[in-house]
N, C-alpha and C positions, 0 to 999 in steps of 0.2 A: 514330458515336453511342455507341461503347463508351468514349469518353473524355469527361470533363466539360469543358465550356467551351472552353478554349484549345488543344485538341488536344494535341500532344506537349509543349507548354509546361506543361500541367497535370501532367506527370510530372517536371517539373524540367529538361527540355531547354531550352537557351538558343539563341535565334535572333539573328543579326546582321542589321542592315537590308539588304534586297536579296538575301538568301540564301534558297534554297528548302529547304535542309537545315539542321538545327540543328548547333551546334558539336559536334564529336566524332562526326559521321556522315560516312563517305566513300562515294563511288560509284565503282564499277569495272565495266567491261564485260567479261563472261566468257561464252564459249560463246553469243554473240549476245544476251545479256540484261544489262541494267543491274542490278547488284546493289548494295545499300546495307546497310552494317552499321556497327558501332561501331568507333572507334579510340581511341587513348590519351587524347585530349583530353576525351572524354565524362566520364571519371572524375576528371580533373585540371584542370578549368577551372570557374570559378564567377563570380558577380557579387557586387559589394559596393555598397551604398548608404551613403554617409557621413552623410546626413541623410534624414528621411522623404520629402522632396520631390526629392531628388537623382536624376539618371539613374543606372541601374545601371552600374557600372564593370566591364568584363570583365577578369578576371585569369587568365592562363595559368599553370599549374603549381600552383595551389592546389587543395585538396580540393573536389570537386563536391558541396557540402553541401546542394544543393537537389534533386539527381538521385535519383529513387526507382527503382532498378534492379529491385527485386522487383515493383513495380507494372507496370513495362515488360514484364517477362517474362510476367506474368499476362495483360497486355493482348494480347501476341502469341498466347498460347495461346487466349484468347477469340476472337481473329480467325479463326484457322485452324479452330476448332471450330464457328464460326458456320455455320448452314445456308446462308447467302448466299455463303460462300466456295467458289464453283464457277466454272468457266470461263465459263459463261453469264452470270454476274453480274459477274465481275471483269474480263474482257477488254474489254467495252464501256466500263467506267470508265477503263481504261488508255488506250483510244483517245480517250475524251472529254478526259482530262487532258493527254495527251502528243501524240496525233495521229501520223499518218504511219506507222501499222503496215502492213506488207506483208501479202499474203494468207497467206504462210507464217507470219508472226508471229501473225496473227489465228486461224489454224486449226490450227497445229501448235506453234510455239515457246511461246507464252504459255499455251495450255490445258495443255500438258504441264508447264509451270513451276508452275502452280497446284497440280497434283497432287503434284509433287515437293516444293513448299514445305510442303504439308500433312503429307506423310509425314516430311520432314526435321525439321520442328518437333516432330512427335509423338515421333520418336525421341530428339531432344535433350532434350525436357522429361521423357521417361521416365528418362533418365540423371540429370536434375537433380531427381528426385522428392523428394529430401530437403527441398527448399524447402517442401513442403506440410506438413512436420512442425514448421516453425519459426514463431515469431511474426513479424509484419510487421517487416521490417528498418527501415523508415523511410528518409528521404532521407539521402544522404551515406554510406551503409554497404553492405557486401557481405560475403557469406561466401566468402572467396577460396579456401580450400583444400578445402572439401567439393566445390566445383566441379571442382577439380583431380582429386579422387578419381573423379569421374564419367568422366574420360578413360580410366581404367583399369578401368571397369566394376565398381567396388566395390559389393557388395550392401549398400545402406544399411540394410536391414531387420535385418541381423545385427550392426550396429555398436552399441557401448554408447552410451547417451544422451549422455554427456558429450562424445562426439566430434561430435555433430550440431549444436552451438551454437557456431559459429565466426565470428559476425558481428563485423566491425570497421569502423572509419572508413576512407575513402579517405585516403591520405597525400598530403602535398605532395611535389613532385618537383624542387625547385630544388637547385642546387649539388651535383649528383650526382658531379662530378669529385672534389670534396673528400671524398666519402663512400666512395670506392673503398677496399675493405679493411675497412670497418666491418661489423658484423653487421647485415644489412638485414632488411626486413620487421619487423612489430611484435615478433615473437619472436626476431629475429636469426637466422633459419634459413638464411641464405646471406650470403656475404661478397663476392660478385662482382656488380657492377652489371649486367653483361651477362646473367648467368644470371637475375638478378631480373627483368630486362626481358622476356626470352624467356618466363619462367614466367607473367608477367602477360598476355602475348599468348595463351598457351594457355588462360588463365582466361576469355578472351572467345570461345573457340571455335576458335582457330587450331590447326593440327596441324603437326608437323615437316615434312611433305611440302609443305604449302601456305604456310608462313610466309614473309613478304617480308623477308628479312634486310637488303636494301639500305635499305628504308624504316625499319626499326628502327635501323639504323646512323645514319641522318640524325637521328632523334629523340634517340638517345643523344648525338650531338654537340651538340644544342641544350640538353638538360637538364644536360649536364656543367657549363655555365657560367651557365645561366639563374638570375636572382636575383629575389627577391620585391620588390614595391613597398614603400617605407618608410612606416611609420606617420606619421612627421613630415611627409610630403608633404601629408597630408590633415588632420592634427590637431596642435595644439600639444603640446609636451612641456616639462615644468617641469625645467630643467637642475639646479637645486639639489636637488630631490626625487629626480631620477634618479641624481644622484651619491651620495646617501645610500643609494638602493636598490642601486647597484652594489657598495657595501661589503658589504651583506647578501648579495647574490648570490655574491660571491667567497668568502664564508665557508662557504656550504652547497651551492652549485649547480654551480660550475665543474667539479669533478671528473667529474661525470656528463654535463653538457650543454655544456661548452666555454666559452671565455672571452667570446664575444660571438656575435652573429648572423652573423659572417663568419669568426671565428677559432674553429675547432672543437677546439682542443687542450685536453686534459683527461685525467687518468689513466684514467678509466673510460668515456670517450666512445666510443660505438659498440660497447660490450660489453654482455653480458646481465646484468641483475640478477635473482637467483633470485626466483621467485614468493613464496617464504617471506619475503623481505625487502621486496619492493615491495607485496605484499598486494592487488593489483588483481584484477579479475574474471578467472578463469582459462579461460573458455570458448574464446577464440581460441587460447590456448596448447595446450589439450587436443585441439583439432580437428586439429592438425598432428601426425602420428605418424611413428615410425621407419619403418614400412612404406611410407608415402607418400614419404618421403625416398629410400628404396631404389628405389621404382618410378620416381621422377623421374630417377634416375640411368640408367634404361634407355631414356629417350625418344630419345636420339641414339646408340644402341648401334652403329649402322652408320656413324657419322661421329664418330670419336674427337676431332676438333678442336673439335666443338661439344657433345660430351657433357657433361651436367651433372655436376660433380664437387664442388660446394660446398654442397649441401643437407644439413642435419643437423637432428636433433631437439634442441631446447634445453629448459631448465627454468625459463624466466622471460621477461622482456620486455627489449628492447634500449634502452639509453640513447641517445636521439637528440639531435643538435644542434637548436637552437631557431630556425633562420633562418625569418623570416616568421611567427614565433609568433602574432602578432596575427590572422593570417588562417587559423589552423589550428584554431580552435574549431569545435565543442565538443571538450573535452580528454579525455585518456587514450585508450588504443588503441581503445576501443569508443565513443568520443564520448559518454560518460555524464555529463560535467560541463560545463555550458553556458558558463561564463566562467572566466577566470583567477582572479578574486576568489573564486568558488565553490571552485576547486581548492585555494585556500589556507585553506579551512575544514576542520575535521574532517569525516569522511564523514557523521556523523549530522546535520550542519548543511547539507549540500549538498542541492540541490533533489531531491526524490523523483520529481517529475513536472515536465517542462518541454516546450517546443515547439521542434521542429527544422524547418529549411527556410526560415527567414527570411534575407534578405540585408541587412537593416538592421543597421548596426553600433552597438554600445554602446562608445564609446571610453573610458569611465571604468572599467568592470568588465573590459574586454578580452574581447569575445566578441560573438556575434550576439544580438540581442534575442530572448529565449526565454520571456517571460512572457505573450505574446499568442497566442491561438489562430488568428488570421487575419492575413495580410499581403497588402496590395494586393488585397483581395477574395477571396483564395485561402485555404482552410483549411490550417493547418499540422499537422504530425504530432506527436501526443502521445507523448513518450518516457517510458516507465515503467521506472524503475531496479529495480523488483522482479521483472521478467521475467528468466528465466535468460539469461545472456550480457550483460545490460544493467547489471550492478552498478556502482555508483559508489564503492565502498570502495577503500582503498589509497592509496599515495603520500601518507601522512600521518604526523604526528609531528614531533619537533624537527628531524630531518634534512631534512624536506620543507617546512618553513616554516609548518605549520598551527598551531603554538603561538606564533607571533610576535604581538606586540600589533598592533592594527588599523592604527596609524600606520605601523609597519614594513611591513606587507603592502602598503599603498598606495604606499610608497616603492619596494618591490620591483617592483610592477606598473609604476610609472613608468619604471624602468630597462628592464624587459622590452619596453616600447614601442619601444625603440631597436633591437631585434633584427630 
């Protein structure tokens, strides 16, 4: 009763038919208890509806733009703080739902587990207390590196305010083999895919002692060559208009974003553009510090072969390839611009307030429908660009296409549909 309506689905979790757990939740038996928690797919899988009446299409590897992790964390906290979260209340419900509990399970294992769960969650949420100082993230977003600071027991109360606003969008994870050696994460703070993946696991609560390296290796093998579905499979593309847009793209965009959605060659692809040049919101950049980079280098100090060696502090945001661009909306590192059409406008003309969490696609403007507060009966999240960390400025001027005539902007968008 602490969740509205559709249970975990109301938090943006996705269910496949016939499955009792949502996508991105795994179950493992450990010390006699079935344990359930999040895996990589929870942040990197989403659905898309190509028309209002279409069935949602599940897409692996794309940003989970409907998942509200902050609300999930707050829900877990509410559960363990609820007066009903006691062995006397919880164990009978487990027996009712699952059945087959032995006497040892009923009177020892599960009662003890309830107490351990309450204490463990309280300790974890105490370390993540910075969340209570932040505005709601909204779906599809997370504060990655303040969570990492919690691993090292950083006293958040002593940090400057600018470090505490590091919310950014979940990224797409296709074609990672081609991105090896590029500066990864939004701010380009690591150039090794393997280290980036391990740090992501730590962000969800794994520790060096407990991390499953074999499982991560299997995921790495898949994302090395995974590719996004093509826009043209679902919507028409105007060839002549796209050809005109290609010429415009090659004039201004190739150097930073690559030749196409599959050819990532370009003089500055995978490198960092200084914040003074790109001009986008600096909250995510400022949240990652030199001290954190140094601390991350100590995580595997007893295991030189796995020790992090490539984390660094940068002074801008990385120029990413644009594979699957149509599925990566909203745009910019913090998801502050709803569609590609809006990104091609000067910042003053971009939406100040829009709605996140819709899976209905807008094939003309290239993004998810963002001007409606409700989707399929569920309220959507109102994203306010005036909130610290949510700014939608930057990536504008002649070099970024915002001064082009409208007809040229539409041509450029038509070409980007081919990525």
